[in-house]
All heavy atoms as TSV, in Angstrom:
chain	resi	resn	atom	element	x	y	z
A	1	MET	N	N	0.850	-1.180	0.000
A	1	MET	CA	C	0.000	-0.001	-0.001
A	1	MET	C	C	0.894	1.243	0.002
A	1	MET	O	O	1.892	1.302	0.716
A	1	MET	CB	C	-0.880	-0.030	1.238
A	1	MET	CG	C	-1.942	0.987	1.243
A	1	MET	SD	S	-3.263	0.394	2.293
A	1	MET	CE	C	-4.602	1.227	1.568
A	2	HIS	N	N	0.548	2.226	-0.774
A	2	HIS	CA	C	1.351	3.447	-0.909
A	2	HIS	C	C	0.866	4.529	0.047
A	2	HIS	O	O	-0.307	4.634	0.340
A	2	HIS	CB	C	1.281	3.974	-2.349
A	2	HIS	CG	C	1.925	3.056	-3.339
A	2	HIS	ND1	N	3.274	2.902	-3.427
A	2	HIS	CD2	C	1.380	2.229	-4.274
A	2	HIS	CE1	C	3.555	2.033	-4.378
A	2	HIS	NE2	N	2.418	1.599	-4.905
A	3	GLN	N	N	1.809	5.331	0.488
A	3	GLN	CA	C	1.474	6.472	1.328
A	3	GLN	C	C	1.342	7.708	0.458
A	3	GLN	O	O	2.006	7.839	-0.561
A	3	GLN	CB	C	2.588	6.735	2.338
A	3	GLN	CG	C	2.724	5.719	3.425
A	3	GLN	CD	C	3.826	6.103	4.391
A	3	GLN	OE1	O	4.856	6.613	3.978
A	3	GLN	NE2	N	3.613	5.842	5.668
A	4	SER	N	N	0.502	8.621	0.902
A	4	SER	CA	C	0.390	9.885	0.193
A	4	SER	C	C	1.633	10.720	0.484
A	4	SER	O	O	2.389	10.451	1.410
A	4	SER	CB	C	-0.860	10.644	0.652
A	4	SER	OG	O	-0.700	11.095	1.981
A	5	ARG	N	N	1.855	11.747	-0.317
A	5	ARG	CA	C	3.011	12.624	-0.096
A	5	ARG	C	C	2.944	13.295	1.268
A	5	ARG	O	O	3.954	13.473	1.947
A	5	ARG	CB	C	3.094	13.680	-1.189
A	5	ARG	CG	C	3.530	13.117	-2.504
A	5	ARG	CD	C	3.663	14.202	-3.526
A	5	ARG	NE	N	4.001	13.592	-4.806
A	5	ARG	CZ	C	4.388	14.268	-5.843
A	5	ARG	NH1	N	4.473	15.586	-5.784
A	5	ARG	NH2	N	4.679	13.652	-6.968
A	6	LYS	N	N	1.729	13.658	1.670
A	6	LYS	CA	C	1.560	14.298	2.977
A	6	LYS	C	C	1.968	13.323	4.087
A	6	LYS	O	O	2.682	13.699	5.022
A	6	LYS	CB	C	0.111	14.725	3.159
A	6	LYS	CG	C	-0.162	15.427	4.463
A	6	LYS	CD	C	-1.619	15.845	4.566
A	6	LYS	CE	C	-1.906	16.521	5.880
A	6	LYS	NZ	N	-3.315	16.924	5.997
A	7	GLU	N	N	1.534	12.084	4.000
A	7	GLU	CA	C	1.891	11.080	5.003
A	7	GLU	C	C	3.393	10.823	5.015
A	7	GLU	O	O	4.001	10.696	6.082
A	7	GLU	CB	C	1.156	9.765	4.732
A	7	GLU	CG	C	-0.333	9.823	5.018
A	7	GLU	CD	C	-1.055	8.557	4.575
A	7	GLU	OE1	O	-0.657	7.958	3.549
A	7	GLU	OE2	O	-2.016	8.170	5.261
A	8	GLN	N	N	4.000	10.773	3.837
A	8	GLN	CA	C	5.442	10.559	3.763
A	8	GLN	C	C	6.191	11.719	4.408
A	8	GLN	O	O	7.164	11.522	5.140
A	8	GLN	CB	C	5.883	10.400	2.307
A	8	GLN	CG	C	5.462	9.106	1.671
A	8	GLN	CD	C	5.801	9.060	0.185
A	8	GLN	OE1	O	6.169	10.079	-0.415
A	8	GLN	NE2	N	5.647	7.884	-0.418
A	9	GLY	N	N	5.741	12.927	4.124
A	9	GLY	CA	C	6.378	14.115	4.699
A	9	GLY	C	C	6.256	14.138	6.214
A	9	GLY	O	O	7.214	14.466	6.917
A	10	MET	N	N	5.085	13.770	6.718
A	10	MET	CA	C	4.879	13.754	8.171
A	10	MET	C	C	5.753	12.669	8.810
A	10	MET	O	O	6.325	12.874	9.878
A	10	MET	CB	C	3.408	13.533	8.496
A	10	MET	CG	C	2.547	14.731	8.132
A	10	MET	SD	S	0.843	14.532	8.577
A	10	MET	CE	C	0.965	14.631	10.338
A	11	GLU	N	N	5.864	11.530	8.172
A	11	GLU	CA	C	6.697	10.455	8.705
A	11	GLU	C	C	8.169	10.863	8.734
A	11	GLU	O	O	8.873	10.625	9.719
A	11	GLU	CB	C	6.525	9.186	7.868
A	11	GLU	CG	C	7.217	7.977	8.469
A	11	GLU	CD	C	6.898	6.698	7.731
A	11	GLU	OE1	O	5.744	6.538	7.292
A	11	GLU	OE2	O	7.826	5.878	7.585
A	12	ARG	N	N	8.633	11.500	7.670
A	12	ARG	CA	C	10.027	11.976	7.635
A	12	ARG	C	C	10.280	13.006	8.727
A	12	ARG	O	O	11.300	12.972	9.418
A	12	ARG	CB	C	10.350	12.572	6.262
A	12	ARG	CG	C	10.779	11.558	5.239
A	12	ARG	CD	C	11.383	12.234	4.026
A	12	ARG	NE	N	10.462	13.128	3.351
A	12	ARG	CZ	C	9.643	12.786	2.357
A	12	ARG	NH1	N	9.651	11.557	1.898
A	12	ARG	NH2	N	8.847	13.662	1.797
A	13	SER	N	N	9.334	13.920	8.904
A	13	SER	CA	C	9.486	14.961	9.931
A	13	SER	C	C	9.540	14.350	11.326
A	13	SER	O	O	10.381	14.721	12.142
A	13	SER	CB	C	8.321	15.950	9.869
A	13	SER	OG	O	8.346	16.646	8.653
A	14	SER	N	N	8.647	13.417	11.598
A	14	SER	CA	C	8.625	12.810	12.927
A	14	SER	C	C	9.897	12.005	13.169
A	14	SER	O	O	10.438	12.001	14.276
A	14	SER	CB	C	7.389	11.927	13.119
A	14	SER	OG	O	7.442	10.801	12.288
A	15	ARG	N	N	10.403	11.331	12.131
A	15	ARG	CA	C	11.639	10.566	12.261
A	15	ARG	C	C	12.808	11.502	12.584
A	15	ARG	O	O	13.632	11.212	13.437
A	15	ARG	CB	C	11.912	9.787	10.974
A	15	ARG	CG	C	12.490	8.418	11.239
A	15	ARG	CD	C	12.735	7.613	9.996
A	15	ARG	NE	N	11.506	7.270	9.312
A	15	ARG	CZ	C	11.303	7.398	8.011
A	15	ARG	NH1	N	12.254	7.850	7.235
A	15	ARG	NH2	N	10.153	7.075	7.468
A	16	ARG	N	N	12.853	12.653	11.886
A	16	ARG	CA	C	13.911	13.624	12.137
A	16	ARG	C	C	13.868	14.137	13.576
A	16	ARG	O	O	14.896	14.259	14.238
A	16	ARG	CB	C	13.767	14.815	11.179
A	16	ARG	CG	C	14.874	14.876	10.168
A	16	ARG	CD	C	14.778	16.124	9.322
A	16	ARG	NE	N	14.248	15.750	8.023
A	16	ARG	CZ	C	13.218	16.303	7.404
A	16	ARG	NH1	N	12.602	17.312	7.943
A	16	ARG	NH2	N	12.823	15.868	6.240
A	17	LEU	N	N	12.663	14.428	14.060
A	17	LEU	CA	C	12.519	14.920	15.431
A	17	LEU	C	C	12.940	13.860	16.438
A	17	LEU	O	O	13.608	14.157	17.422
A	17	LEU	CB	C	11.072	15.343	15.697
A	17	LEU	CG	C	10.628	16.626	15.012
A	17	LEU	CD1	C	9.135	16.823	15.197
A	17	LEU	CD2	C	11.388	17.818	15.545
A	18	LEU	N	N	12.565	12.614	16.201
A	18	LEU	CA	C	12.939	11.540	17.119
A	18	LEU	C	C	14.442	11.355	17.152
A	18	LEU	O	O	15.035	11.176	18.213
A	18	LEU	CB	C	12.256	10.227	16.725
A	18	LEU	CG	C	10.770	10.129	17.053
A	18	LEU	CD1	C	10.184	8.848	16.471
A	18	LEU	CD2	C	10.538	10.187	18.547
A	19	HIS	N	N	15.085	11.397	15.987
A	19	HIS	CA	C	16.530	11.239	15.939
A	19	HIS	C	C	17.224	12.383	16.667
A	19	HIS	O	O	18.220	12.169	17.358
A	19	HIS	CB	C	17.038	11.141	14.500
A	19	HIS	CG	C	16.687	9.842	13.844
A	19	HIS	ND1	N	17.003	8.620	14.382
A	19	HIS	CD2	C	16.033	9.572	12.692
A	19	HIS	CE1	C	16.562	7.658	13.594
A	19	HIS	NE2	N	15.974	8.200	12.573
A	20	THR	N	N	16.706	13.583	16.538
A	20	THR	CA	C	17.282	14.742	17.221
A	20	THR	C	C	17.158	14.572	18.726
A	20	THR	O	O	18.116	14.818	19.462
A	20	THR	CB	C	16.587	16.038	16.766
A	20	THR	OG1	O	16.723	16.161	15.357
A	20	THR	CG2	C	17.181	17.251	17.427
A	21	ASP	N	N	15.988	14.135	19.193
A	21	ASP	CA	C	15.790	13.932	20.628
A	21	ASP	C	C	16.709	12.837	21.159
A	21	ASP	O	O	17.290	12.978	22.241
A	21	ASP	CB	C	14.337	13.571	20.939
A	21	ASP	CG	C	13.396	14.752	20.814
A	21	ASP	OD1	O	13.883	15.907	20.765
A	21	ASP	OD2	O	12.175	14.531	20.747
A	22	ARG	N	N	16.859	11.759	20.415
A	22	ARG	CA	C	17.733	10.670	20.845
A	22	ARG	C	C	19.185	11.129	20.897
A	22	ARG	O	O	19.911	10.822	21.830
A	22	ARG	CB	C	17.601	9.469	19.910
A	22	ARG	CG	C	16.361	8.666	20.174
A	22	ARG	CD	C	16.222	7.457	19.297
A	22	ARG	NE	N	17.439	6.725	19.105
A	22	ARG	CZ	C	17.698	5.978	18.051
A	22	ARG	NH1	N	16.818	5.870	17.087
A	22	ARG	NH2	N	18.828	5.325	17.939
A	23	ARG	N	N	19.594	11.892	19.885
A	23	ARG	CA	C	20.970	12.396	19.843
A	23	ARG	C	C	21.221	13.319	21.040
A	23	ARG	O	O	22.261	13.242	21.695
A	23	ARG	CB	C	21.210	13.123	18.521
A	23	ARG	CG	C	22.635	13.562	18.329
A	23	ARG	CD	C	22.943	14.085	16.942
A	23	ARG	NE	N	21.916	14.898	16.346
A	23	ARG	CZ	C	21.240	14.578	15.233
A	23	ARG	NH1	N	21.502	13.458	14.601
A	23	ARG	NH2	N	20.318	15.367	14.745
A	24	GLU	N	N	20.256	14.188	21.335
A	24	GLU	CA	C	20.401	15.098	22.466
A	24	GLU	C	C	20.481	14.316	23.779
A	24	GLU	O	O	21.302	14.627	24.645
A	24	GLU	CB	C	19.218	16.060	22.511
A	24	GLU	CG	C	19.304	17.082	23.615
A	24	GLU	CD	C	18.130	18.035	23.629
A	24	GLU	OE1	O	17.286	17.970	22.724
A	24	GLU	OE2	O	18.066	18.846	24.563
A	25	ALA	N	N	19.658	13.296	23.934
A	25	ALA	CA	C	19.688	12.476	25.147
A	25	ALA	C	C	21.032	11.783	25.300
A	25	ALA	O	O	21.585	11.701	26.403
A	25	ALA	CB	C	18.553	11.456	25.127
A	26	LEU	N	N	21.583	11.255	24.202
A	26	LEU	CA	C	22.891	10.602	24.258
A	26	LEU	C	C	23.980	11.593	24.640
A	26	LEU	O	O	24.854	11.284	25.458
A	26	LEU	CB	C	23.224	9.946	22.917
A	26	LEU	CG	C	22.467	8.666	22.590
A	26	LEU	CD1	C	22.724	8.257	21.139
A	26	LEU	CD2	C	22.894	7.558	23.531
A	27	LEU	N	N	23.945	12.780	24.052
A	27	LEU	CA	C	24.953	13.797	24.377
A	27	LEU	C	C	24.876	14.210	25.840
A	27	LEU	O	O	25.897	14.343	26.510
A	27	LEU	CB	C	24.784	15.021	23.478
A	27	LEU	CG	C	25.182	14.843	22.017
A	27	LEU	CD1	C	24.794	16.061	21.190
A	27	LEU	CD2	C	26.667	14.589	21.906
A	28	LEU	N	N	23.660	14.394	26.357
A	28	LEU	CA	C	23.505	14.770	27.758
A	28	LEU	C	C	23.986	13.653	28.683
A	28	LEU	O	O	24.604	13.923	29.712
A	28	LEU	CB	C	22.050	15.126	28.064
A	28	LEU	CG	C	21.565	16.450	27.486
A	28	LEU	CD1	C	20.074	16.637	27.729
A	28	LEU	CD2	C	22.345	17.611	28.065
A	29	SER	N	N	23.720	12.420	28.297
A	29	SER	CA	C	24.180	11.281	29.086
A	29	SER	C	C	25.705	11.233	29.138
A	29	SER	O	O	26.299	11.032	30.203
A	29	SER	CB	C	23.632	9.984	28.489
A	29	SER	OG	O	24.156	8.869	29.150
A	30	ARG	N	N	26.338	11.417	27.987
A	30	ARG	CA	C	27.811	11.412	27.936
A	30	ARG	C	C	28.389	12.568	28.744
A	30	ARG	O	O	29.380	12.402	29.450
A	30	ARG	CB	C	28.292	11.496	26.497
A	30	ARG	CG	C	28.048	10.226	25.726
A	30	ARG	CD	C	28.530	10.356	24.311
A	30	ARG	NE	N	28.124	9.201	23.537
A	30	ARG	CZ	C	27.922	9.214	22.240
A	30	ARG	NH1	N	28.106	10.320	21.550
A	30	ARG	NH2	N	27.541	8.120	21.619
A	31	LEU	N	N	27.765	13.728	28.640
A	31	LEU	CA	C	28.238	14.890	29.399
A	31	LEU	C	C	28.127	14.631	30.893
A	31	LEU	O	O	29.048	14.946	31.653
A	31	LEU	CB	C	27.440	16.130	29.007
A	31	LEU	CG	C	27.803	17.428	29.712
A	31	LEU	CD1	C	29.243	17.814	29.407
A	31	LEU	CD2	C	26.863	18.542	29.292
A	32	GLU	N	N	27.020	14.045	31.322
A	32	GLU	CA	C	26.838	13.737	32.736
A	32	GLU	C	C	27.906	12.750	33.214
A	32	GLU	O	O	28.455	12.898	34.300
A	32	GLU	CB	C	25.449	13.164	32.974
A	32	GLU	CG	C	25.147	12.918	34.437
A	32	GLU	CD	C	23.738	12.398	34.651
A	32	GLU	OE1	O	23.315	11.509	33.891
A	32	GLU	OE2	O	23.086	12.884	35.580
A	33	GLU	N	N	28.210	11.748	32.386
A	33	GLU	CA	C	29.253	10.785	32.742
A	33	GLU	C	C	30.604	11.481	32.885
A	33	GLU	O	O	31.368	11.188	33.808
A	33	GLU	CB	C	29.360	9.691	31.681
A	33	GLU	CG	C	28.213	8.717	31.686
A	33	GLU	CD	C	28.278	7.729	30.528
A	33	GLU	OE1	O	29.293	7.722	29.789
A	33	GLU	OE2	O	27.312	6.982	30.368
A	34	GLN	N	N	30.893	12.418	31.989
A	34	GLN	CA	C	32.166	13.136	32.049
A	34	GLN	C	C	32.250	13.995	33.308
A	34	GLN	O	O	33.296	14.084	33.943
A	34	GLN	CB	C	32.351	14.002	30.807
A	34	GLN	CG	C	32.595	13.197	29.551
A	34	GLN	CD	C	32.637	14.075	28.311
A	34	GLN	OE1	O	32.379	15.267	28.364
A	34	GLN	NE2	N	32.950	13.460	27.183
A	35	VAL	N	N	31.153	14.618	33.680
A	35	VAL	CA	C	31.124	15.440	34.888
A	35	VAL	C	C	31.350	14.563	36.105
A	35	VAL	O	O	32.132	14.905	36.997
A	35	VAL	CB	C	29.787	16.215	34.997
A	35	VAL	CG1	C	29.618	16.834	36.374
A	35	VAL	CG2	C	29.712	17.283	33.926
A	36	GLU	N	N	30.672	13.407	36.153
A	36	GLU	CA	C	30.852	12.501	37.287
A	36	GLU	C	C	32.289	11.994	37.359
A	36	GLU	O	O	32.874	11.903	38.440
A	36	GLU	CB	C	29.875	11.331	37.187
A	36	GLU	CG	C	28.434	11.743	37.445
A	36	GLU	CD	C	27.447	10.619	37.184
A	36	GLU	OE1	O	27.865	9.524	36.752
A	36	GLU	OE2	O	26.248	10.837	37.415
A	37	THR	N	N	32.867	11.663	36.208
A	37	THR	CA	C	34.247	11.187	36.174
A	37	THR	C	C	35.202	12.276	36.654
A	37	THR	O	O	36.115	12.011	37.439
A	37	THR	CB	C	34.627	10.742	34.750
A	37	THR	OG1	O	33.736	9.715	34.338
A	37	THR	CG2	C	36.044	10.229	34.687
A	38	SER	N	N	34.976	13.507	36.210
A	38	SER	CA	C	35.867	14.592	36.639
A	38	SER	C	C	35.706	14.872	38.122
A	38	SER	O	O	36.676	15.189	38.805
A	38	SER	CB	C	35.619	15.854	35.815
A	38	SER	OG	O	34.324	16.368	36.050
A	39	GLU	N	N	34.479	14.735	38.655
A	39	GLU	CA	C	34.274	14.919	40.086
A	39	GLU	C	C	35.037	13.859	40.874
A	39	GLU	O	O	35.651	14.150	41.894
A	39	GLU	CB	C	32.788	14.848	40.442
A	39	GLU	CG	C	32.003	16.068	40.036
A	39	GLU	CD	C	30.517	15.915	40.283
A	39	GLU	OE1	O	30.045	14.776	40.512
A	39	GLU	OE2	O	29.818	16.934	40.244
A	40	GLU	N	N	34.994	12.624	40.391
A	40	GLU	CA	C	35.723	11.546	41.062
A	40	GLU	C	C	37.229	11.798	40.980
A	40	GLU	O	O	37.947	11.595	41.955
A	40	GLU	CB	C	35.381	10.196	40.430
A	40	GLU	CG	C	33.973	9.743	40.704
A	40	GLU	CD	C	33.594	8.509	39.921
A	40	GLU	OE1	O	34.458	7.937	39.214
A	40	GLU	OE2	O	32.414	8.115	39.997
A	41	PHE	N	N	37.690	12.228	39.828
A	41	PHE	CA	C	39.116	12.490	39.635
A	41	PHE	C	C	39.601	13.607	40.552
A	41	PHE	O	O	40.681	13.535	41.133
A	41	PHE	CB	C	39.385	12.839	38.173
A	41	PHE	CG	C	40.824	13.124	37.875
A	41	PHE	CD1	C	41.754	12.093	37.803
A	41	PHE	CD2	C	41.259	14.429	37.674
A	41	PHE	CE1	C	43.090	12.362	37.530
A	41	PHE	CE2	C	42.587	14.704	37.407
A	41	PHE	CZ	C	43.502	13.667	37.329
A	42	LEU	N	N	38.773	14.642	40.679
A	42	LEU	CA	C	39.159	15.786	41.498
A	42	LEU	C	C	38.730	15.627	42.957
A	42	LEU	O	O	38.991	16.507	43.768
A	42	LEU	CB	C	38.544	17.069	40.923
A	42	LEU	CG	C	39.027	17.443	39.519
A	42	LEU	CD1	C	38.224	18.613	38.966
A	42	LEU	CD2	C	40.506	17.775	39.535
A	43	ALA	N	N	38.056	14.530	43.270
A	43	ALA	CA	C	37.588	14.210	44.626
A	43	ALA	C	C	36.572	15.223	45.138
A	43	ALA	O	O	36.531	15.535	46.327
A	43	ALA	CB	C	38.760	14.066	45.591
A	44	PHE	N	N	35.748	15.754	44.260
A	44	PHE	CA	C	34.658	16.626	44.674
A	44	PHE	C	C	33.383	15.805	44.742
A	44	PHE	O	O	33.032	15.124	43.787
A	44	PHE	CB	C	34.435	17.779	43.681
A	44	PHE	CG	C	35.505	18.822	43.730
A	44	PHE	CD1	C	36.277	19.082	42.611
A	44	PHE	CD2	C	35.732	19.559	44.881
A	44	PHE	CE1	C	37.260	20.049	42.637
A	44	PHE	CE2	C	36.710	20.530	44.920
A	44	PHE	CZ	C	37.476	20.778	43.800
A	45	PRO	N	N	32.655	15.878	45.839
A	45	PRO	CA	C	31.386	15.147	45.898
A	45	PRO	C	C	30.346	15.819	45.005
A	45	PRO	O	O	30.392	17.030	44.787
A	45	PRO	CB	C	30.976	15.243	47.364
A	45	PRO	CG	C	31.669	16.463	47.873
A	45	PRO	CD	C	32.943	16.593	47.072
A	46	SER	N	N	29.476	15.027	44.503
A	46	SER	CA	C	28.409	15.548	43.664
A	46	SER	C	C	27.411	16.299	44.526
A	46	SER	O	O	27.103	15.894	45.643
A	46	SER	CB	C	27.709	14.391	42.945
A	46	SER	OG	O	26.641	14.878	42.202
A	47	ASN	N	N	26.884	17.408	44.023
A	47	ASN	CA	C	25.890	18.182	44.757
A	47	ASN	C	C	24.478	17.670	44.511
A	47	ASN	O	O	23.538	18.194	45.084
A	47	ASN	CB	C	25.967	19.659	44.361
A	47	ASN	CG	C	27.227	20.303	44.891
A	47	ASN	OD1	O	27.787	19.862	45.881
A	47	ASN	ND2	N	27.678	21.346	44.217
A	48	ARG	N	N	24.376	16.677	43.637
A	48	ARG	CA	C	23.051	16.130	43.352
A	48	ARG	C	C	22.528	15.345	44.535
A	48	ARG	O	O	23.285	14.750	45.281
A	48	ARG	CB	C	23.089	15.205	42.133
A	48	ARG	CG	C	23.059	15.987	40.844
A	48	ARG	CD	C	22.980	15.042	39.700
A	48	ARG	NE	N	24.226	14.304	39.685
A	48	ARG	CZ	C	24.346	13.031	39.355
A	48	ARG	NH1	N	23.313	12.356	39.008
A	48	ARG	NH2	N	25.508	12.423	39.367
A	49	ARG	N	N	21.236	15.334	44.661
A	49	ARG	CA	C	20.597	14.596	45.739
A	49	ARG	C	C	20.449	13.146	45.319
A	49	ARG	O	O	19.875	12.857	44.286
A	49	ARG	CB	C	19.239	15.211	46.025
A	49	ARG	CG	C	18.583	14.661	47.234
A	49	ARG	CD	C	17.317	15.409	47.484
A	49	ARG	NE	N	16.938	15.175	48.870
A	49	ARG	CZ	C	15.821	15.591	49.393
A	49	ARG	NH1	N	14.977	16.277	48.660
A	49	ARG	NH2	N	15.543	15.333	50.635
A	50	GLU	N	N	20.964	12.252	46.118
A	50	GLU	CA	C	20.867	10.818	45.824
A	50	GLU	C	C	19.507	10.324	46.303
A	50	GLU	O	O	18.987	10.793	47.316
A	50	GLU	CB	C	21.987	10.053	46.537
A	50	GLU	CG	C	23.370	10.431	46.054
A	50	GLU	CD	C	23.608	10.105	44.593
A	50	GLU	OE1	O	23.079	9.089	44.123
A	50	GLU	OE2	O	24.303	10.880	43.925
A	51	PRO	N	N	18.944	9.337	45.612
A	51	PRO	CA	C	17.649	8.772	46.063
A	51	PRO	C	C	17.776	8.187	47.469
A	51	PRO	O	O	18.710	7.435	47.748
A	51	PRO	CB	C	17.365	7.671	45.040
A	51	PRO	CG	C	18.241	7.976	43.878
A	51	PRO	CD	C	19.414	8.742	44.397
A	52	GLY	N	N	16.890	8.591	48.338
A	52	GLY	CA	C	16.904	8.070	49.703
A	52	GLY	C	C	17.909	8.767	50.605
A	52	GLY	O	O	17.982	8.477	51.788
A	53	GLY	N	N	18.690	9.658	50.042
A	53	GLY	CA	C	19.702	10.368	50.831
A	53	GLY	C	C	19.140	11.623	51.455
A	53	GLY	O	O	18.091	12.106	51.095
A	54	ARG	N	N	19.871	12.159	52.411
A	54	ARG	CA	C	19.440	13.405	53.050
A	54	ARG	C	C	20.303	14.558	52.565
A	54	ARG	O	O	21.466	14.396	52.291
A	54	ARG	CB	C	19.577	13.303	54.559
A	54	ARG	CG	C	18.566	12.371	55.160
A	54	ARG	CD	C	18.541	12.561	56.638
A	54	ARG	NE	N	19.482	11.625	57.236
A	54	ARG	CZ	C	19.938	11.710	58.475
A	54	ARG	NH1	N	19.558	12.684	59.239
A	54	ARG	NH2	N	20.777	10.821	58.938
A	55	MET	N	N	19.685	15.733	52.530
A	55	MET	CA	C	20.422	16.946	52.191
A	55	MET	C	C	20.067	18.036	53.152
A	55	MET	O	O	19.063	18.174	53.663
A	55	MET	CB	C	20.128	17.410	50.773
A	55	MET	CG	C	21.039	16.717	49.817
A	55	MET	SD	S	21.192	17.561	48.250
A	55	MET	CE	C	22.368	18.817	48.615
């Protein structure tokens, strides 16, 4: 079954948006890992609140 041009365009647009969101999530994840690694290297505790922890 064939898709109309409008359907194809909408599918391409949604795919582009999903890929952008996934790429952004991966970049943020890598950045967070680098920050945590640098904190460990420099022996600075993280200021983030740990689950179940007190602040």
